[in-house]
FILUMKE-572296 format. One record per atom (N, C-alpha, C): atom name; x, y, z; residue in one letter; residue number from 1. Coordinates in pm, 1 decimal, always signed. Atoms other than C-alpha are relative to their C-alpha. Layout:
BEGIN
+----+----------+----------+----------+----+-----+
! at !        X !        Y !        Z ! aa !   i !
+----+----------+----------+----------+----+-----+
! CA !        X !        Y !        Z !  a ! NUM !
...
+----+----------+----------+----------+----+-----+
This chain:
BEGIN
+----+----------+----------+----------+----+-----+
! at !        X !        Y !        Z ! aa !   i !
+----+----------+----------+----------+----+-----+
!  N !    +52.3 !   -123.8 !    +43.1 !  m !   1 !
! CA ! +10758.4 !  +9821.2 !  +9849.6 !  m !   1 !
!  C !    +74.6 !    +88.8 !    -70.6 !  m !   1 !
!  N !    -70.5 !   -118.9 !    +65.6 !  c !   2 !
! CA ! +10878.9 ! +10070.2 !  +9595.9 !  c !   2 !
!  C !    +30.1 !   +111.7 !    +84.2 !  c !   2 !
!  N !    -41.5 !   -111.9 !    -79.6 !  r !   3 !
! CA ! +11056.8 ! +10303.6 !  +9769.4 !  r !   3 !
!  C !    -22.9 !   +140.3 !    -31.8 !  r !   3 !
!  N !    +42.2 !   -134.7 !    +33.3 !  n !   4 !
! CA ! +10917.8 ! +10609.1 !  +9581.6 !  n !   4 !
!  C !   -147.8 !     +3.0 !    +41.7 !  n !   4 !
!  N !   +104.8 !    -53.4 !    -44.2 !  i !   5 !
! CA ! +10568.5 ! +10543.6 !  +9717.3 !  i !   5 !
!  C !    +27.1 !     -4.2 !   +148.3 !  i !   5 !
!  N !    +13.8 !    -61.5 !   -127.5 !  r !   6 !
! CA ! +10509.5 ! +10707.6 ! +10053.6 !  r !   6 !
!  C !   -119.4 !    -35.1 !    +55.6 !  r !   6 !
!  N !   +133.7 !    +29.8 !    -94.9 !  p !   7 !
! CA ! +10261.4 ! +10635.6 ! +10330.6 !  p !   7 !
!  C !    -79.2 !   +127.3 !    +14.2 !  p !   7 !
!  N !    +90.9 !   -109.6 !    +14.5 !  l !   8 !
! CA !  +9959.9 ! +10839.4 ! +10273.0 !  l !   8 !
!  C !   -119.8 !     -0.2 !   +116.0 !  l !   8 !
!  N !   +115.0 !     +4.8 !   -138.3 !  h !   9 !
! CA !  +9730.9 ! +10758.1 ! +10585.4 !  h !   9 !
!  C !    +70.8 !    +92.4 !   +120.9 !  h !   9 !
!  N !     -4.3 !    -68.2 !   -134.3 !  n !  10 !
! CA !  +9697.1 ! +10967.4 ! +10870.8 !  n !  10 !
!  C !    +93.1 !   +115.2 !    +20.8 !  n !  10 !
!  N !    -68.0 !   -107.3 !    +13.1 !  f !  11 !
! CA !  +9862.7 ! +11290.9 ! +10764.0 !  f !  11 !
!  C !   -109.0 !   +155.9 !    +15.3 !  f !  11 !
!  N !    +56.5 !   -143.1 !    +13.8 !  a !  12 !
! CA !  +9759.4 ! +11649.8 ! +10822.9 !  a !  12 !
!  C !    +93.2 !   +105.7 !    -94.0 !  a !  12 !
!  N !   +162.8 !    +15.3 !    +65.3 !  p !  13 !
! CA !  +9627.3 ! +11773.7 ! +10574.7 !  p !  13 !
!  C !    +13.2 !   -148.2 !    -69.4 !  p !  13 !
!  N !     -0.7 !   +120.4 !    +70.4 !  p !  14 !
! CA !  +9531.3 ! +11462.8 ! +10414.6 !  p !  14 !
!  C !    +52.3 !    -21.7 !   -120.4 !  p !  14 !
!  N !    -31.0 !    +19.2 !   +127.3 !  a !  15 !
! CA !  +9659.3 ! +11285.5 ! +10110.4 !  a !  15 !
!  C !    -84.9 !    +90.3 !   -115.3 !  a !  15 !
!  N !    +71.8 !    -60.6 !   +104.4 !  t !  16 !
! CA !  +9579.5 ! +11502.0 !  +9782.4 !  t !  16 !
!  C !    -30.8 !   -141.5 !   -108.1 !  t !  16 !
!  N !    +13.5 !    +97.0 !   +118.9 !  s !  17 !
! CA !  +9451.7 ! +11320.4 !  +9475.2 !  s !  17 !
!  C !   +127.2 !     -9.2 !    -85.7 !  s !  17 !
!  N !   -111.4 !    +19.9 !    +56.6 !  d !  18 !
! CA !  +9753.1 ! +11403.2 !  +9316.8 !  d !  18 !
!  C !   +110.4 !    -77.9 !    +62.6 !  d !  18 !
!  N !    -87.1 !    +99.0 !    -76.4 !  e !  19 !
! CA !  +9965.5 ! +11224.4 !  +9573.7 !  e !  19 !
!  C !    -39.8 !   -151.0 !     +8.1 !  e !  19 !
!  N !    +71.3 !   +167.7 !    +31.1 !  v !  20 !
! CA !  +9718.0 ! +10895.1 !  +9545.7 !  v !  20 !
!  C !    +20.5 !    -27.1 !   -146.6 !  v !  20 !
!  N !    -42.8 !    +51.2 !   +129.4 !  a !  21 !
! CA !  +9769.4 ! +10912.4 !  +9177.6 !  a !  21 !
!  C !   +142.3 !     -6.6 !    -40.1 !  a !  21 !
!  N !   -168.6 !    +22.4 !    +10.3 !  a !  22 !
! CA ! +10159.3 ! +10943.2 !  +9209.8 !  a !  22 !
!  C !    +14.8 !   -140.8 !    +42.5 !  a !  22 !
!  N !    -19.1 !   +157.4 !    -40.5 !  a !  23 !
! CA ! +10138.6 ! +10638.4 !  +9416.2 !  a !  23 !
!  C !    -38.7 !   -102.5 !    -73.1 !  a !  23 !
!  N !    +51.6 !   +100.1 !    +62.5 !  a !  24 !
! CA !  +9917.5 ! +10464.6 !  +9215.9 !  a !  24 !
!  C !   +127.1 !    -13.6 !   -131.3 !  a !  24 !
!  N !    -66.9 !    +30.6 !   +124.2 !  l !  25 !
! CA ! +10136.9 ! +10530.5 !  +8890.8 !  l !  25 !
!  C !   +133.5 !    -76.9 !    +51.4 !  l !  25 !
!  N !   -146.6 !    +61.9 !    -36.7 !  q !  26 !
! CA ! +10484.4 ! +10426.3 !  +9071.7 !  q !  26 !
!  C !    -62.1 !   -168.5 !    +36.6 !  q !  26 !
!  N !    +71.4 !   +152.5 !    -27.6 !  y !  27 !
! CA ! +10271.5 ! +10095.6 !  +9181.5 !  y !  27 !
!  C !     -8.9 !    -51.5 !   -143.4 !  y !  27 !
!  N !    +26.0 !    +58.5 !   +113.7 !  v !  28 !
! CA ! +10164.1 ! +10035.0 !  +8824.2 !  v !  28 !
!  C !   +126.1 !    -27.3 !    -65.9 !  v !  28 !
!  N !   -106.4 !    +12.5 !    +57.2 !  r !  29 !
! CA ! +10486.4 ! +10088.8 !  +8681.5 !  r !  29 !
!  C !   +115.5 !   -107.4 !    +35.2 !  r !  29 !
!  N !    -68.4 !   +125.8 !    -50.8 !  k !  30 !
! CA ! +10660.2 !  +9848.8 !  +8927.6 !  k !  30 !
!  C !    -65.7 !   -122.8 !    -40.3 !  k !  30 !
!  N !    +63.1 !   +134.9 !    +36.8 !  v !  31 !
! CA ! +10427.9 !  +9576.3 !  +8864.8 !  v !  31 !
!  C !     -1.2 !    -33.4 !   -157.1 !  v !  31 !
!  N !     +8.8 !    +25.7 !   +188.2 !  g !  32 !
! CA ! +10414.7 !  +9637.2 !  +8469.2 !  g !  32 !
!  C !   +131.2 !     -6.7 !    -17.9 !  g !  32 !
!  N !   -163.9 !    +19.5 !    +55.9 !  g !  33 !
! CA ! +10808.4 !  +9658.9 !  +8455.6 !  g !  33 !
!  C !    +38.8 !    +82.7 !    -78.9 !  g !  33 !
!  N !    -39.9 !   -101.7 !   +133.6 !  a !  34 !
! CA ! +10831.9 !  +9960.2 !  +8238.4 !  a !  34 !
!  C !    -41.8 !   +122.7 !    +59.9 !  a !  34 !
!  N !     -9.6 !   -134.0 !    -63.8 !  t !  35 !
! CA ! +10869.0 ! +10323.5 !  +8359.0 !  t !  35 !
!  C !   -124.8 !    +85.0 !   -131.7 !  t !  35 !
!  N !    +63.7 !    -52.4 !   +121.4 !  k !  36 !
! CA ! +10714.3 ! +10420.6 !  +8014.1 !  k !  36 !
!  C !    -50.1 !   -133.4 !    -76.7 !  k !  36 !
!  N !    +49.3 !   +118.3 !   +100.2 !  p !  37 !
! CA ! +10495.6 ! +10168.6 !  +7843.9 !  p !  37 !
!  C !     -1.4 !    +25.8 !   -155.0 !  p !  37 !
!  N !     +7.2 !    -17.1 !   +126.1 !  s !  38 !
! CA ! +10480.3 ! +10131.1 !  +7490.7 !  s !  38 !
!  C !   -139.9 !    +31.6 !    -49.4 !  s !  38 !
!  N !   +145.8 !    -45.9 !    +48.1 !  a !  39 !
! CA ! +10195.6 ! +10283.5 !  +7283.6 !  a !  39 !
!  C !    -77.0 !   -104.8 !     -0.7 !  a !  39 !
!  N !    +68.2 !   +108.7 !    +17.1 !  a !  40 !
! CA ! +10048.9 !  +9929.0 !  +7261.1 !  a !  40 !
!  C !    -75.7 !    -16.0 !   +158.9 !  a !  40 !
!  N !    +71.8 !    +29.4 !   -131.7 !  n !  41 !
! CA !  +9997.2 !  +9911.4 !  +7642.3 !  n !  41 !
!  C !     -9.3 !   +125.2 !    +66.6 !  n !  41 !
!  N !    +43.5 !   -140.6 !    -42.7 !  a !  42 !
! CA !  +9943.9 ! +10291.0 !  +7724.1 !  a !  42 !
!  C !   -125.7 !     -8.3 !    +64.6 !  a !  42 !
!  N !   +140.4 !     -7.5 !    -38.4 !  a !  43 !
! CA !  +9567.4 ! +10253.9 !  +7762.2 !  a !  43 !
!  C !    -17.9 !   -124.2 !   +111.4 !  a !  43 !
!  N !    -10.0 !    +84.0 !    -90.8 !  a !  44 !
! CA !  +9621.0 !  +9934.7 !  +7979.8 !  a !  44 !
!  C !    +68.4 !    +61.8 !   +140.1 !  a !  44 !
!  N !    -52.7 !    -68.7 !   -124.9 !  y !  45 !
! CA !  +9864.4 ! +10128.6 !  +8221.6 !  y !  45 !
!  C !    -96.9 !   +120.5 !    +10.8 !  y !  45 !
!  N !    +79.7 !   -142.7 !    -41.1 !  d !  46 !
! CA !  +9636.7 ! +10462.2 !  +8216.9 !  d !  46 !
!  C !   -117.9 !    -66.4 !   +102.0 !  d !  46 !
!  N !    +94.3 !    +82.9 !    -88.3 !  e !  47 !
! CA !  +9342.5 ! +10193.9 !  +8325.0 !  e !  47 !
!  C !    +27.0 !    -23.0 !   +131.7 !  e !  47 !
!  N !    -31.1 !    +47.4 !   -134.0 !  a !  48 !
! CA !  +9524.4 ! +10047.2 !  +8595.4 !  a !  48 !
!  C !    +29.0 !   +107.0 !    +83.8 !  a !  48 !
!  N !    -44.7 !    -80.5 !    -85.7 !  v !  49 !
! CA !  +9655.0 ! +10343.2 !  +8734.7 !  v !  49 !
!  C !   -117.7 !    +75.2 !    +57.6 !  v !  49 !
!  N !   +122.6 !    -45.1 !    -26.6 !  a !  50 !
! CA !  +9294.3 ! +10491.5 !  +8741.9 !  a !  50 !
!  C !    -80.4 !    -76.7 !    +99.4 !  a !  50 !
!  N !    +44.1 !    +96.6 !    -89.5 !  e !  51 !
! CA !  +9164.1 ! +10196.1 !  +8908.8 !  e !  51 !
!  C !    +96.3 !     -5.5 !   +127.9 !  e !  51 !
!  N !    -54.6 !    +22.1 !   -134.5 !  v !  52 !
! CA !  +9430.9 ! +10167.5 !  +9164.9 !  v !  52 !
!  C !     -5.9 !   +122.6 !    +88.2 !  v !  52 !
!  N !    +14.8 !   -138.1 !    -62.1 !  a !  53 !
! CA !  +9417.8 ! +10543.4 !  +9244.2 !  a !  53 !
!  C !   -149.7 !    -14.3 !    +77.6 !  a !  53 !
!  N !   +148.3 !     +2.3 !    -49.0 !  a !  54 !
! CA !  +9037.9 ! +10492.7 !  +9302.6 !  a !  54 !
!  C !    -10.9 !   -110.2 !   +134.4 !  a !  54 !
!  N !     -6.0 !    +71.4 !   -121.1 !  t !  55 !
! CA !  +9099.0 ! +10211.0 !  +9521.2 !  t !  55 !
!  C !    +84.7 !    +22.3 !   +111.3 !  t !  55 !
!  N !    -91.0 !    -59.9 !    -84.5 !  t !  56 !
! CA !  +9389.5 ! +10366.0 !  +9719.9 !  t !  56 !
!  C !    -95.7 !   +115.3 !    +84.8 !  t !  56 !
!  N !    +67.9 !   -112.6 !    -62.3 !  q !  57 !
! CA !  +9148.0 ! +10679.0 !  +9769.4 !  q !  57 !
!  C !   -119.4 !    -64.3 !    +99.9 !  q !  57 !
!  N !   +120.8 !    +51.1 !    -79.2 !  r !  58 !
! CA !  +8850.7 ! +10448.3 !  +9906.8 !  r !  58 !
!  C !    +70.7 !    -70.9 !   +124.1 !  r !  58 !
!  N !    -85.4 !    +43.2 !   -119.9 !  l !  59 !
! CA !  +9120.7 ! +10262.1 ! +10136.5 !  l !  59 !
!  C !     +8.6 !   +112.4 !   +116.6 !  l !  59 !
!  N !     -8.6 !   -114.0 !    -63.4 !  l !  60 !
! CA !  +9222.6 ! +10610.0 ! +10265.2 !  l !  60 !
!  C !   -122.3 !    +30.5 !    +79.0 !  l !  60 !
!  N !    +87.9 !    -57.6 !    -79.7 !  d !  61 !
! CA !  +8889.2 ! +10727.0 ! +10340.4 !  d !  61 !
!  C !    -80.1 !   -103.8 !    +95.7 !  d !  61 !
!  N !    +67.8 !    +82.0 !    -91.9 !  r !  62 !
! CA !  +8785.7 ! +10419.1 ! +10520.8 !  r !  62 !
!  C !    +99.8 !    -39.8 !   +107.8 !  r !  62 !
!  N !   -107.7 !    +19.6 !   -126.9 !  l !  63 !
! CA !  +9113.9 ! +10372.1 ! +10758.7 !  l !  63 !
!  C !    -58.4 !    +70.6 !   +110.9 !  l !  63 !
!  N !    +54.5 !    -91.2 !   -144.9 !  v !  64 !
! CA !  +9025.0 ! +10475.1 ! +11111.4 !  v !  64 !
!  C !   +139.0 !    -27.2 !    +78.0 !  v !  64 !
!  N !   -127.2 !    +23.9 !   -100.7 !  t !  65 !
! CA !  +9319.0 ! +10549.3 ! +11374.6 !  t !  65 !
!  C !    -49.1 !    +77.2 !   +139.9 !  t !  65 !
!  N !    -23.9 !    -56.5 !   -127.2 !  t !  66 !
! CA !  +9341.3 ! +10669.2 ! +11715.5 !  t !  66 !
!  C !   +104.4 !    +71.5 !    +11.5 !  t !  66 !
!  N !   -131.8 !    -84.1 !    +13.7 !  a !  67 !
! CA !  +9679.0 ! +10813.7 ! +11648.3 !  a !  67 !
!  C !    -23.2 !   +142.3 !    -52.1 !  a !  67 !
!  N !    +16.1 !   -158.2 !    +56.5 !  s !  68 !
! CA !  +9710.2 ! +11193.5 ! +11596.0 !  s !  68 !
!  C !    +54.4 !    +12.4 !   -118.3 !  s !  68 !
!  N !    -50.6 !    +28.1 !   +177.5 !  p !  69 !
! CA !  +9792.5 ! +11276.4 ! +11237.1 !  p !  69 !
!  C !   +122.8 !    +57.0 !    +18.7 !  p !  69 !
!  N !   -149.7 !    -20.7 !    +27.3 !  k !  70 !
! CA ! +10133.3 ! +11309.0 ! +11129.5 !  k !  70 !
!  C !    +16.6 !   +138.0 !    -69.2 !  k !  70 !
!  N !    -20.8 !   -141.0 !    +57.5 !  d !  71 !
! CA ! +10287.2 ! +11648.1 ! +11031.8 !  d !  71 !
!  C !    +97.5 !    -17.8 !    -80.9 !  d !  71 !
!  N !   -104.1 !    +45.5 !   +133.0 !  r !  72 !
! CA ! +10437.7 ! +11628.1 ! +10676.1 !  r !  72 !
!  C !   +141.2 !    +58.2 !    +22.5 !  r !  72 !
!  N !   -148.6 !    -57.4 !     -1.1 !  e !  73 !
! CA ! +10724.1 ! +11855.9 ! +10754.9 !  e !  73 !
!  C !    +96.8 !    -78.8 !    +92.1 !  e !  73 !
!  N !    -78.5 !    +76.0 !   -119.4 !  v !  74 !
! CA ! +10843.6 ! +11667.2 ! +11075.4 !  v !  74 !
!  C !    +32.6 !   -160.2 !    -91.7 !  v !  74 !
!  N !    -40.7 !   +109.0 !    +41.7 !  e !  75 !
! CA ! +10812.3 ! +11331.6 ! +10872.9 !  e !  75 !
!  C !   +124.5 !    +32.6 !   -121.1 !  e !  75 !
!  N !    -84.5 !    -34.2 !   +136.0 !  a !  76 !
! CA ! +10998.9 ! +11475.6 ! +10555.9 !  a !  76 !
!  C !   +155.0 !    +32.6 !    +61.7 !  a !  76 !
!  N !   -125.4 !    -50.4 !    -86.5 !  a !  77 !
! CA ! +11282.2 ! +11629.5 ! +10824.2 !  a !  77 !
!  C !    +67.6 !   -148.0 !    +32.6 !  a !  77 !
!  N !    -70.5 !   +143.0 !    -42.6 !  k !  78 !
! CA ! +11313.9 ! +11259.9 ! +10972.1 !  k !  78 !
!  C !    +40.8 !    -89.4 !   -128.9 !  k !  78 !
!  N !    -46.2 !    +78.8 !   +122.9 !  a !  79 !
! CA ! +11341.3 ! +11112.0 ! +10622.1 !  a !  79 !
!  C !   +141.6 !    +32.1 !    -57.9 !  a !  79 !
!  N !   -117.9 !    -53.2 !    +45.0 !  r !  80 !
! CA ! +11596.4 ! +11347.5 ! +10531.9 !  r !  80 !
!  C !   +112.7 !    -46.9 !   +123.5 !  r !  80 !
!  N !    -95.7 !    +51.2 !    -84.7 !  a !  81 !
! CA ! +11786.1 ! +11255.3 ! +10850.0 !  a !  81 !
!  C !    +42.7 !   -124.7 !    -15.2 !  a !  81 !
!  N !    -32.2 !   +144.0 !    +25.3 !  r !  82 !
! CA ! +11776.2 ! +10893.6 ! +10788.3 !  r !  82 !
!  C !    +46.9 !     -5.9 !   -127.9 !  r !  82 !
!  N !    -98.0 !    +12.0 !   +145.3 !  a !  83 !
! CA ! +11895.3 ! +10940.9 ! +10417.5 !  a !  83 !
!  C !   +138.9 !    +58.5 !    +30.5 !  a !  83 !
!  N !   -120.3 !    -37.6 !    -38.0 !  a !  84 !
! CA ! +12183.1 ! +11135.5 ! +10573.5 !  a !  84 !
!  C !    +70.0 !    -92.5 !    +60.0 !  a !  84 !
!  N !    -71.3 !    +87.5 !    -38.9 !  v !  85 !
! CA ! +12280.6 ! +10887.6 ! +10775.5 !  v !  85 !
!  C !    +41.7 !   -139.5 !    -82.0 !  v !  85 !
!  N !     -7.9 !   +102.8 !    +58.2 !  r !  86 !
! CA ! +12225.5 ! +10617.5 ! +10552.6 !  r !  86 !
!  C !   +112.2 !    +17.6 !   -138.6 !  r !  86 !
!  N !    -74.0 !    -47.4 !   +119.2 !  y !  87 !
! CA ! +12411.3 ! +10782.9 ! +10239.1 !  y !  87 !
!  C !   +103.6 !    +93.3 !    +23.6 !  y !  87 !
!  N !    -69.5 !    -82.7 !    -37.1 !  g !  88 !
! CA ! +12625.2 ! +11021.1 ! +10430.2 !  g !  88 !
!  C !    -23.4 !   +150.8 !    -44.0 !  g !  88 !
!  N !    +64.2 !   -141.6 !    +35.1 !  a !  89 !
! CA ! +12560.9 ! +11384.9 ! +10440.3 !  a !  89 !
!  C !   +100.0 !    +66.8 !    -66.9 !  a !  89 !
+----+----------+----------+----------+----+-----+
């Protein structure tokens, strides 16, 4: 998985449409192999991002879990701690 795509399910508050769109953009860029598509491919990229974002939002809306929602700040702190160990503080 692309390292820039973050889990969006089971957070309080739920993922915003901007977060879903950002994840969709990262996915399409990864699959398409370009961070900035050419003018000839821009429409295809834009359409793909919109479709992936819509599908992702439907998935998030339909997922069910019995686990309590995760706190964004706590998860961010854990990620920073992992990065410090991995890359050195």
